[in-house]
C-alpha positions in Angstrom: 11.3 -10.0 -1.6 10.5 -11.8 1.7 10.9 -8.5 3.5 8.8 -6.4 1.1 5.7 -6.4 3.3 7.8 -5.4 6.3 9.5 -2.7 4.3 6.1 -1.3 3.1 5.0 -1.1 6.7 7.8 1.5 7.3 6.6 3.7 4.4 3.6 5.8 3.6 2.7 7.0 0.1 1.3 10.4 -0.5 -0.9 9.8 -3.5 -0.9 12.5 -6.1 -1.4 10.9 -9.6 -1.6 7.3 -8.2 0.8 5.7 -10.6 3.4 4.6 -8.0 0.9 3.4 -5.3 -0.7 0.0 -5.2 -4.3 0.4 -4.3 -4.6 -2.6 -2.0 -1.0 -3.1 -0.7 0.5 0.3 -0.1 -0.1 2.3 3.0 -1.7 5.5 1.5 -4.4 5.8 4.1 -4.2 4.6 7.7 -3.1 1.1 6.7 -3.2 -1.0 3.5 -6.8 -1.3 2.2 -6.5 -5.1 2.0 -6.3 -5.1 5.8 -9.3 -2.8 6.3 -11.5 -4.5 3.7 -10.4 -8.1 3.5 -13.7 -9.4 2.1 -13.8 -6.9 -0.8 -10.1 -7.6 -1.4 -10.8 -11.3 -1.9 -13.1 -10.4 -4.8 -10.5 -8.2 -6.6 -9.6 -9.3 -10.1 -6.2 -7.6 -9.9 -4.7 -7.5 -6.4 -1.8 -5.4 -7.7 -3.7 -2.6 -9.3 -2.3 0.9 -9.0 -4.5 3.7 -7.6 -4.6 5.3 -11.1 -5.8 2.1 -12.7 -8.4 1.5 -10.0 -9.8 4.9 -10.7 -9.8 4.3 -14.4 -12.3 1.4 -14.2 -15.9 2.6 -14.4 -17.7 -0.7 -14.2 -17.8 -2.9 -11.1 -17.2 -6.1 -13.2 -13.9 -4.6 -14.4 -12.6 -4.5 -10.9 -14.2 -7.4 -9.0 -15.4 -10.9 -9.5 -19.2 -10.8 -9.3 -21.4 -11.4 -7.6 -20.1 -9.8 -4.4 -21.0 -11.2 -1.0 -23.2 -9.0 1.2 -20.2 -8.1 3.4 -18.0 -7.3 0.3 -20.7 -5.1 -1.2 -20.9 -3.2 2.1 -17.1 -2.7 2.1 -17.3 -1.6 -1.6 -19.8 1.1 -0.7 -17.4 2.4 2.0 -14.4 2.3 -0.3 -16.4 4.0 -3.1 -17.6 6.7 -0.8 -14.1 7.9 0.2 -12.7 7.3 -3.4 -15.3 9.8 -4.7 -13.8 12.5 -2.5 -10.1 11.7 -3.0 -9.0 13.6 -6.1 -5.9 12.7 -8.1 -3.5 15.4 -9.4 -0.8 15.5 -12.1 2.0 15.4 -9.6 4.1 12.3 -8.9 3.3 10.2 -5.8 5.7 10.7 -2.9 6.9 8.1 -0.3 7.9 8.9 3.2 9.5 6.6 5.7 9.4 6.3 9.5 13.0 7.3 9.8 12.8 10.4 7.5 14.5 10.6 4.1 15.2 7.2 2.5 18.6 5.7 3.1 19.7 2.1 2.4 21.5 1.8 5.7 18.5 3.0 7.7 16.2 0.6 5.7 18.6 -2.3 6.4 18.7 -1.5 10.2 14.9 -1.2 10.3 14.5 -4.5 8.4 17.2 -6.6 9.9 17.7 -5.0 13.3 20.8 -3.6 14.7 23.1 -6.2 16.3 25.9 -5.7 18.7 29.2 -6.7 17.2 31.5 -8.5 19.7 34.4 -6.2 20.7 36.9 -8.6 19.1 35.5 -8.0 15.6 35.5 -4.2 16.0 38.9 -3.9 14.3 37.5 -5.4 11.0 
């Protein structure tokens, strides 16, 4: 769990229905939204909401602790403007990784780094 944020930095989610993508934490745009809109993120009632659930809420008070600060409201307007033009489909979300198709060994090497094993241990 300590490496989850690092692992997520290696992956990108192609949002289709939004069920498997966390609105604030996953990289489904350029970077996670919590990094682009930190003030708005600080007002979120549910920091682990999926894209689908975020879209399902129609009222501002269902998503955020009100009143929003001036900066948070400006960030909300930016988020709302691109959300309006980002349609969801009935397909499942897809993840892609920096190294191509997912493999546990490639994930391990990316997370832990590749170390050189001393020659004496090569026979193990």
